[in-house]
N, C-alpha and C positions, 0 to 999 in steps of 0.2 A: 326355513323349510324350503326345499327345492320346489321351484315352480316349473312345471313341465307342460307346456301348452302345445297342443296339436292344432294345426290349422284345419278348420272345419268349413271355411268358406270356399275352398278350392273346388273346382269341378272335377273331383276325383272320386270314383265310386268307393263307398265305405268298405266294401269287401276287399278292395285292393289295399286300402290303408291298413286293414287288419293284417295283411301279410307282413307288414313291418320289415321290408327288405330294402337295401340301399338303392337310391336312384342309380340306374344302370345305364350303360351307354347304348344298349340295343333298343333305342326308342324311336328309330326312324320308321315313320308310317309308310308302308308300301301301298301305292295306289293300285297296283296290279296283282297283288297277292295277299292272301290272308294268313301267310306264315311269316315268321320273322327271318330277317336276313342274317346269315352267319357272318361273324366278324373274324377276320384273320389277324392274328397278332404275332409279334416276334419276341414275346416275353421269355422264351427259352432259347433264344438265339436261332430259332428256326421259324418258318412260317407255319402256323398251326391255327386251326379253328379254336376260338376262345373257349368253347365248352369242353374241349379235350385237354386243356392245360391244367395240370393238377397243382395249381398254386392260386393264391388269392390275388386276382388281378381284375381291375375294371378297365375297359377300353371305351373311351369317350369318342364317338364319331364326330366328323366334321359337321354333320347336320345337327347333332346335339349341341355342339359348341355355338353354332350360329344361332340356334333358337334361344339358348339361355343368355346370349349376349356376351359370350366369353371372348375377350381380346388378349388376355394374359392369364397366367395360371391361377390368379386369385379367384376367378369365376368358377374354377373347378369345384369350389366348395359346394356349389348348388347341386352338383350331379355325382359327387363322390363323398359319401357321408363319413368315411373313415379319414378323410383328408381335411386339414385346416391350414390355409395359407393366409398370412397376415404380413403387413409392413408397419414399421414404427417410425423411428427417428430418421430413417434414410431409405429412399427407394433403392439404394445400392445393395441392401442386404436384408431382404425379407426373410421370413421364417416359414417353413413348411413342416407340418406335423402329420404323422400317420399313426392311428391308434393311440393318440395322445402323446407320442414321442417325437421330439424335434429339438433343434438347436435354437436357443433363445438369444435375441439381441443382435446388435449391429457390430460386434467385434469381428474384424476381418481375419483374425487369427484362428477363428473357429470355423471349421468346415461343417456342412450340414449333415445331420443324421439322415435326411431325406435327400438323396442325390438327384440332380436334374440333368438329363441328357436331351440334346436336340440334334436330330439326325445322326445319332450314334456318337456324338461328341459331348464329353463331360463338361458341364459348366461348373466352375469351381465353387461358386456360392449360389444358393437357390434364389437369392434376390436378383440375380442376373436374368432369371426367367420372368421377372416382373416387367415385361416389355411386350410390345406388339409382336405377334407371332406370324402374321400373314396367313396365307392359305395353308390349312392343316389337313392332313389325311386322317389322323387320329392321335389321341393321347392315351397312353397306357399308364395306369397307376398301380404299381406293384407293392403289395403290403408285406411287411416283414423284412428281415435282413437280406441283402443282396450282395453277392461277391463272386459267384462262379460264372457270371456273365456281365456284360455291359462295362467291362474294363475296370471301373473304380468301385471300391468298397462302399457300402451304405449300411448303417446299422439298423435303420428303422424302415426304410422303403425307398422307392425310386419312382420318379416321374419321367417317362420316356415320351418325348414329343417327336412326331414324325410329320414332316411337312410334305406337301404335295410335290411329286417329282415331275420333271418334264415329260411331255407326251408327244408322240409322233403324229397326233391328230391336232390340227390347228384349233384353238379355242381360247376363250378368255372369260373373265368376269370382272365387272366393275360395280362398285357400290358407293353410295354417298349417304351420310347420315347427318341430321341436325337435331340437337336436343337442348334441354334447359342448361343453365350455366353457360349459355352461348357456345355449346359444344359442336364442333365440326369434325367429321371423320370421313376420309376418303380412302378407298382401297381399290387397287387395280392388280389383276393377275392375267398374264397372257403367256401362252405356251404354243409350241408347234415345232415342226421339223426344220432344220437348217440344211439337211441332206438326208440321204437314205439311212445313214448311220448315226447322225447327230441330231438331237432335239434340244431345245432350250426352253427356259422358263424365267420370267421376270415377275417379281411381286414387289409392290410398293404400298406403303401405308403412310398417311399423314393425319395427325391428330392435333387439335388445338381446343382448349377448354379453359374457362375461367375457374379460379380456385373455389373450393368449398368453404374456406374460411375468409371472413371479412376482417381486415386489420383496420381498426378505427382509431381516430384521434380523440382528444379529451371532449370534443363537442359531439362525438358519435358519428362523424363523417368518415366514410370509407376512404382509406389511404391507398390500399392495394389489396389484392387477394392472394392467399397462400394455398398450396396444394393444387396448383393448376396443372394443365397438360400442354406441352409444346414439343412435339416429337415427330420424327419421321423414321421410316424403316425401309431399307432396300435389300432385296435378296435376288441374286442371279444364279442360275443353274445351267449346267451343260450335262447332257447325258449322251455318252458315246457307247453304241452297241454295234460293233462290227460283225458280231455273230450272236447266235442264241446262247453261246457259252460264256461270252465276255461282256461285262457291263462296267462302265466307268462313270461315276457321278461326281462332278465338281460343283462346289457350292461356295459362294462368297456373299457375305452380308455386312451391312453397316447400319448402325443405329445412332441417332443423335437425339439428345434430350436436353432442353434448356428450360428448366422448371424451378419453381419455388416450392421447396418441400423440406421439412414437414412441421406443421404447427400442432400445438396441443392446447387444451383448455384446462382450467382448474376444475377439479371434481370433488375435492375435499379440503375444507379450510378450518375444520373444527379443532379446538384444543380440548383435550380430555385430561382429567386429573383423577387421582386415586383417593377416594374419601376415607379408605381404611388401609393405609400403607402396611405392607407385610401380609395382607390377606388378599389373595388374588380372586378375580372373578367379577368384581364390580368396578364401575367407573362412572364419572359424571362429566357433563359437558360444560366447559367454562363459557362465560358470556361472550368472550372474544378470544382470539388467538393472538398472543403477543407478537408472533412472527409476522402476522398480517398487519398488526398495528405498526410495526417497524417499517414494513414495506410501504404502507399508506403514508407514513411521514416522509417518505422519499418520493412520493408522487405516484404510487402504484394504483392501477385501475383494473377492474375485472368486468369487462363489458358483458360477459356471459353469466354474471351473477344470477342465481336462481334458475337458470336454464342453460347449462353448458352446450346443449344441442342447438342453440341458436348460432353456434360456431362464430361468435364474434370475439375477437382477440385484440389485445393491445401489446405490441412489442416495441422495442426501442427502434426509433427511425433509422439509426445508423447501423443496425444489425440485420440486414435482409437475409432471407433464406435462399437466395439465388444460388443455383447450382447448374453444372454442366456435366453431362455424361456422354461418353462415346464408347461404343462397343462394336468391334468389327472382327471378322475372322474369315478364314478360308479353310476348306476341308476337301478331301478327296476320298471316295470309297471305291474300291475295286473288288468286284465279285467275278471269280473265274471258276467255271464248272468244268472239271476234268472227268466227268462221268461219275465214278463212285466217290469222288472227293471234290469238295468245294473250298476254295481259298477266298478269304475276305480280308482286306486291309483297309483300315480307316486312319487317315493321317490328318491332323488338324493343327492350326495355330490360331490363337485368339489373343486379342489385346483389349482390355477393359480398363477404363479410367473414369472415375467419378469424383468430381470436385464440388464441394458445397460449403457454404457458410451457414450461419444461423444464430439466432438469438436463443441460445440453448438453456437459458433460465426460463424461457417461455413466458416472460412478462415484460412490461415496459420499464421496470427498474433495471438498470444496467449492471447486472451481477456477473454474467458469464456469457462468452460469445466465441464464435469462430468467424473471422472476417471472410466476406464473400469476394475474395480477391484471387481465387484459384490456387492458393498456397496450402490449403488443407484438402488433401485428396487421398484416394486409394487407387492403386493400379495393379492389375494382374496381367502378366504375360505368360501364356501357357502353351506349351507344345505337348501334344499327345499322339501316341502311335499305338494302335491296337491291331493285332494280327490273329486271325482264327483260321483253323483248318478243320473241316468236319466232313463226315461221311457215314456210310453204313457198312455193316459187315454181318457175316453169318446169316445170309438171306434176309437181311433187314431186321434181324433180331437185336442188333446193337446199332444204335444211333449215337455216334461219338462226336465229341468236339474238344479240341485242345486249342488254347489261345495264350497269347502273351500281351502284356500291356506295359507301356512306359509313359510317364508323365514328368515333365519338367516345368515347374512354375516359379516365376520370379515375382514376388510380392513387395511392393513399396508403399508404405503409408507415411504421409507427411502431415503433421498436425500442428496447428497454431491455436490451441485452446488457451484463452486468456481471461483473466478477471476483467470485469467491466469498469467503467469510470466511476461507478457508485459502489463498488464492492467494499472498499475500505470502510465507508460510512455504514453500509448495511451490516458488515461483519461485526464491527465494534458495537453498534446498536443492538444487534442480536445477542451478543454476549452480555451486555448490560441488562437487557430485558430478561435473559435467562436467570440472572442473579436476582433481579427484582422486576416484577411487572409494572412498577410505578412509572408511568410515562413522564412524570415530572422530572425524573432524573436525566432523561434523554434529550439531546439536541444534535441531530445528524450533521449540523453545520459546524460543530465544534470538534476539536481533536478528541479522540476516544469516545465520541458521541455523548459527552457529559456536559450538561448545561452549565453556563457561567453566570446566569442571571439568578439573583436570590428569589426564592419561592416562599410565599407565606406558609403554604402547606408543608414545607420542609423546615419550618421553624426559622425562616430567614436564611437558611443555607442554600447554596447553589447545588445543582445536581452533582457536580464534581466533588464538592465538600461532603455531601451526604453519602455518596458512594464510597469515598475514602474513609469516612468515619466507620462505616459498616465493616471495612476490611481491617481496621486497626493498624497495627505496626507494619503490616505488609502492604499498606496502601501505595507507597511510592513505587514498589515493584510492579504492581498491576497497572497503575496509572501510566507508567512509562511504556508498558507492553501494549496497552490500549491505544496510546498515542501513535505508536509505530504501526499498529494494525490498521488504523484509519487512513493510512497513506498507501495501502496496498491496492493500487489501481492500475489498470492497463498493463499488467505484467503477466507473464506466463510463458508458454512455449513459443520459441522463436525458431520455427522450422525444426521441430523434433522429428527425427527420421527413424523409421523401422524398416529393416530389410529382412526378407525371409526367402531363401531359395530351397525349394522342395524337390526332391527326386524320388519318384515312386516307380518301382518295378514289380511286376507280378506275372506269375504263370498260373493258368487255371484250366480246369477241365469240367465238362458237363456232359454226362452220358446217360442215355435212356436204354435200359435193358428190357426187352419184351420177352418174358417167360412164355406167355401165350398171347393170343390176339387180344385178350382182355386183362391181363395182369402185367404190370411193368414196374420196374424199379429205377429211379433216377438217382445217380450218385455224382456229386460234384465236389471239387476241392479247389483250394486256392492257396498259394504261398505269396505273401506280400512282403517286400522289403522297402522301407522308406527312410529317407534321411532329410532332416531339416536343419539348415544352417541359418542362424539368426544373428543379427547385429543391430545395434541402435546407437544413435548419437543424440545427445540432448543439449540444448542451449536455452536454458530457462532464465528469464530475466527477473525472477522474484528473489532479489537479494535480501529482502526483509526476512525470508524464511530462515536461512542459516543464522542471521543476526538474532532472531527471537530464540532459536534453539540454544544458541550459545549463552544468551542472557539468562534464560530460565533454568538452564541445566544445573547450576549450583544450588538452586532452591528446591529442586525436586527431591523426592525421597532418596536417600543415599548420598546426597550431595554434602558439601561442607556446611552449608547453612540451610537445612531442610525447612520447608514450609509446614505449617500444621496440616494434619490429614484433611481437615475440612476445606482447605484451599487447594489441595492437590488437583482436583478436577477442574477448578477455575484456571490454574496455570496451564494444564494440558489443553484446555479450551482455547486459550489465547494462542498457543503454538499451533494447534490444529487449524483454527480459522485463518491463520496467516499462511499456512502451508498446505491448504486443501489440495490433495492429490500429489503434492510434492513431498513424498514420503521419506526422502533421504536428504540429509544436509549436504551430501556430496553429489546431488543430482545435477547441479549446474556444471556443464562441461563434461558430464559423465559419458563414457563410451563403453558399450557392452557387446560381448560376443559369446555365442554358445552354439552347441550342436546337440541334436538328439537323433538317435537311430532306433528303428523298430523293425522287428521281424515277426510275422504272425501267420499262422495257419488257420484257415476257416473252411467251411464246407457245408454241404447239404445232402440230405437223403430223403427221397419221397417214394412211398409205396402207393401205387394206384391200381384200382380195379374197376372194370366196367361190367357190372352184372348184366346190363342191357345196353342197347345202342344209345339209349337216351340218358343213362345214368352213369356218372363217374363218382367213385368214392376214393378218397386219398387220406394219407397221414404223412406228416413230414417233420423233420428236425433240421434246424439250421443254426449254424454258429456264425455270428456276424461280428463286425469290427469296424471302428472308425479311428483313424490315427490321432495321436496326441499332438501337442504343439506348444506354441507360445502365446500368451496373452499379450496382445499388442496394445497395451495400455500401461503407462508408467505407474499408475496408482497401485498396480499389483506388486511393485517392488517392496512394499511393506507387508503388513499382514494381509491374508490370513495364514499363509503357510508357515513362514518362519520369521522370527524377529530379526531386526537388522544385525544384531550382534551374534546371531546363531552361527556356529561354525559351518553349517551346511550352506550358508548364504553368503559366504565370504570368498573372494578370490575368483570372480568370474573372468578368468583369463586376463589378469592384470588390473581389473577394476577393484575398487575397494568395497563395492556393493554389488553382489552377484545376481544371477538370473534364476536362482532356484524357484523364487516365487512366481516367475513368469510362466513356468512350465506347468502343463497339465497332461495327465496320462491318457492313454488310449481308452476309448469306450468300447466295451465288449458286451455281447448278448448271446444267450442261448434261447432259441425260439422253438416252440412246439405248436403244431397245427393239425387239426383234423377237419374234414369237410366233405361236402358232396355237391355235385352240379347236375341238375336235371335240365335237359334240353328237349322240350316238346315242340310240336308244330306251331302252337299259338301261345305257349307259356314256358318260361324259363324260371328256375329257382336255384339259387346258389346259397349254401350255408357253410360258414367256417367258424370253428371255435379255436381260440388261440391263447397262448401264454408266452410271455417274453420276459426273461430275467436279465436285467442290465447290471453290470458291475462297472465301477468307475464312471458312472454317468457324468457327462460334462455339463455343468450348470453355469450359466452366466447371469449375474445379478447386479443391478445398480442399486446401491443402498442410500442414494441421495447425495453421496460425496464421491465415491469411487466405484469402479466396476470390479467385481469379484468373479473370477473363473475358478471353480473348484470342482474336483471330482467328488462324487457322492457314492459311498458304499454303505452296506449294512453291517451290523455287528450281531453275531449270534447270541451274545450275552446281553441281558437287559442292562441298559445304562441309567435307568431311573429317569431323572430329569437332567442328567449331566450333559446331554446333547441339546437341552432346551433352556439353558441358563445363560447369563451374560458373560461367562468366563470363556476365554479362548484357549484355556489350558485343560479344562475338564472334559470328560466324555471320550477318552481314548479307548482303543480296542486293540487286543493282541493281533498281529498280522495273520496268525493262523486261525483266528476266530471270525474272519470276514465272510460275508455272504452278499448276495445281490442287493443293491441299494434301491433299485426301481423295478417294479413288477407291473407289467401291462397284461391284462387278461380280459377276455370277453367273447362276444359272439357277434358275427356279421351275417346279415341275410340280405339277399338282393333278388329282385323278381322283375320280370317283364311280362306283359300280357298284350296280346294282339286280338281283340274280340272281333275285329272286322278289318277289311282291307285298307281302311283309312284312319284307323284309331290305334294309337300305341300308348300304353300306360306302363310306367315303371314306378317302383316304390322300394324303399330301403330302410334298414334299421341297423345301427351300430351301437352295441353296448360295450364300452371299454372302461374297465376299472384300472386306471393307470395311477399307481400310488407309490410313494416312498415307503421304505421299510420302517418298522416301528422304532428301531434304534439305528441312528446314522452316525457315521464318521466321515472325515474329510476325504479319504482316499483309501486305497487298498493297503496302505501302510498302517492304517489304524489311527491316523492323526485326528485330533478333535475337529468337529464341524465348526465352521465360522459362526460366531454368535448371531450374525445378521440373518442366519437361516434357521433360527430356533423353531419356527412353525412347521418346518418340513416333515419331521418324523410322523409317519402314519397317515399323512394327508395326501390328497390328490395332487398331481402335477398341475402347473399353470396351463391355461388354455387346453385343458383336457376334459371336456364335458363327458359325463358318463353315458348320456343318451343323445343320439342324433337320428332324426327321421327325415328322409327326403322323398319327395314324390314328384312325378311329372305326368302331364297329360297332353297328348298331341292329337289333333283332329284335322284332317286335310280333305274335306268333302269336295267332290266335283260340283261345279255350278252348271247344272243342266248338261247340254251336249256341246257347249261352246268351246270346250277345251280349257276353260278357266277353272281354277280351284281356289279354295279359301284355306287359311291357316288359323287355327286357334291353338295356342300353346300356353301352358302355365306350369311353373314348377315352384317348389318351396323347400326350405330347409328349416327344421325346427331343432333347436339346440337347448339342452338343459343347462342349469346353472354351472358356472365354473369361475375360477379365480384367474385374473389376467396378469398377475404379477408373480415373478418367479420366486419371490420371498413369501408369497401367500398372505400378505397383510390383508386383514378383513376389509380395509377401505378399498381394495381392488377387486372386490367381488362383482361379477356380472350376472344379473338375473337371466333366466332362460328367455329366448326370443324366437321369432319366426320371420324369415325373409322370403318374400314372394317375388318372382319375376313373371312377366307375361308378355305375349306378343300376338297381334292380330294382323292378318294380311290377306291380300288377294294376289293371285299369281296367274300369269298368262299361259297360253298353250305351251306344253313341254317346259314350263317354268323358265321361259326365256327372259321374263321380267317379273318383278314382284315389287309391291309397295306394302310396307309393314309399319305399324305403329307399335311401340314397345315401352315397357317400363321395367326398371331395375329397382328392387326394394319398393315395390308398389305401395305398401302401406306405411312407408317412411319410418320403419322400425329403427329406434334409437338404441345403439349399443356401442360399446367401446372395444377396440382391438386390444390395447395394452394400457393399463394404468401404471404409473411410476411415481417415485418420490420426487417432488419438485426439487431440482438441484440446489443444495445448501439451505433450503428454506424450511428449517425446523429439524426436529429429531424425534424419533420414536413413534410407533403406531400405538393405538389403544390396546393392541395385543400385548405390548410390553407391560401394561397394567393388569390385564385380565389373565395372562398366561400363568400357569402354576409355577413355572420356572423363574418368573420375574415378579417377585413380590416385595422387593426391597424399596425403601423410600427414595433411593436414587432414581427410580423409574416412576416416580409419582406424577410426572407430567409428560404428556405426549402432544407435541405441537407440530409434527411434520405435516406439511401441506402436500397435496397430491394432485397430479395432472394426468391427462389421458390423451392418447391418440384415438380419435373417434373413427368408427367405420363410416363408409360413404352414405350420404342421405339418398333420398329418392331421386332417381334420374329418369327422364322419359324423352321420347323423341320419335322421329320418323326416319325410315330407311328406304331407299330405292335401290333395287338390284337389277342388273342386266347381264345376261349371259350370251355368249356368241361362240 
């Protein structure tokens, strides 16, 4: 049952909470006025008062960001209820979701459904925004598809970050903070004129903090900490204004991060069985999990047992999470006012590189790793050029804009994912345990993990003899395969390289037609042409994989000497565990090339009416788009899309194993919205109702062994349970019978209230029902959905809570006649239940929770200085960002047992273990500020 808890301890009036409207940006308390300050935004490519913009947009002011403690886009969650930003296995590629829609996972081949722009420059992946931002003017969060402005397409929404520009008045700001986890943060900003026509600005940030996770040894002593902070950020700007008509702004920035990220804890270790195979719905929990027993025999420890939120982990000492990220760029914006026409040009080049290692089995048994030697990295080199010309005509009845956009991105991913030194012993023991949970059979020190010491309980036989006797005449085949499997150690990718060159060209227009002073129609359109050239080279050192495939091939069904049907799964298991992720016998030395081209028209139409000066009513339709691409993970060379011998998958330009399975199609959306905005003297209220239909939604899922990137579409014809069964061949749909696969619909409300000159209150509510269609297929061609996604039909998307409530309260009373003032600020975000895993396994459910931030301070005259104490996540709420299948550590969720589509005895056991990336714990500290 959904638990939906509202915070009642906050100092927020009950009647404001009842408004249930999203935490909004206009919460700056004005000491000299009892009215709210209008915020000017550029959400439509023009400077407009926010209350006059007929689209769903929240503008978060610099003051709001400062009070909630925001230093990167993750903290926007507290003040923008329709937005959810999270990071998982890498700080290099976080995920942003708006109205429950976003791009999941760390695969660099996937662009975000929520685009991020900083000072008009597109950042190719939203995770790049998980960085210090320096001094910010405001952040605009645009909800719904975007395409007729801002250069790049975005199918779900857009985050537009605007930094503070240089000023011709000398001034500056310095601040220093210290907090728990030995956190230090210093920030400096200084601006002023260099001449009568040139102004400059310099911003710098330095952050250092201990990690949230304690990595401990067998005695419980802390070896090191993971998820720390060690970064600095520099941004320099020049503003050249030779006249009131011409403005040139040059920006250069550099970021360095040397951090250890990202750790995870075990959150699910149960093994479940089916007491009545063939009858779905019930399950029982075994006394122990045989996969955990295997890992324990290899020295596994779980320091967080019983309390994962103690954040104590045990990893292999030779597999650190150390990483280094550099991000730098330059941009130039020219604005030239010719009177009736304004010309804008934004030119930018960016270079982003993130290299990181890690113990990616997330435990101290050495199963899987990336070495922290700088050889595993992702790098983006991006050039963008945007050009806009806009003006008015017909006595300002037409406000027109025409623009063009070009982007050229070169992406290079180098990977060195390898099996660990204990993988062979673990994999062979896992297979033996799967056949028989009797631990007397197993000895991880022996070939094939089979004991060689006679056991009384086995009738005097050794484990090897007992296992062989159970297999009968096929014993020599499997014993030889197990012996080879136990030697698969320290092999894998040896500089596997993926290259992608993307060229994007678009022309767009966005026009506002004013029929009267109170009625307007906005029409926008965009044509996009994109080309992606892909190539990859592999040098995999796992020579045991093709050997196992060749050895077992004659014994599989259809071979010269087939095995009995009861042993087919065991034979496949030996090969699979030897070749995890190495899906082709021809992978070693394989070179691939491919190209995909797309052309797409998108657009928007908005009808707006202002019946009074304070009220705006609007209705809109938008057609959105996000380009397709290539899954930059070699595991995709196998299923789900096509089998290895499928004709569509052969001949990738000279290769014997092609790239059809690496490709995924463009994501498209039709969006509808109606709403109104009321802007009063002391009270604002915005309401929007929306529906968004997504076709070919791009879904990224890790199933415990491989990453699957699959488009998801709906089928108009009922599929029964064919899309929810273990078969990869059932559940197809005729191409002409396709419908939207994902639907997001709901209501957003946002309100601000200014009862006095020094009190500002905001509140908000988002209801978003973001669900998959009842009947799903793998793409618009009607191919079957991958069996790993059997829980998706009819359910909510991951990380898509139906209910979110946010509130904030700011009070800045004067302290007598001294010129001093105080600050009392508190905000909260309450979220209902949701599932954190894209496969929706029940073990990944997150209960509803509330996060509260607070700040108390005293400020000097004219706020020239301030001292504040603060807390983030004040009540230390424990919740997870994303739960996932622990790599290679078991198989099947309890949903395989209880789901109506999985009732066969072959799914009578589920022993997959689960891990989770946890959200940050409570942090607190003190900050001193000085302005000059």
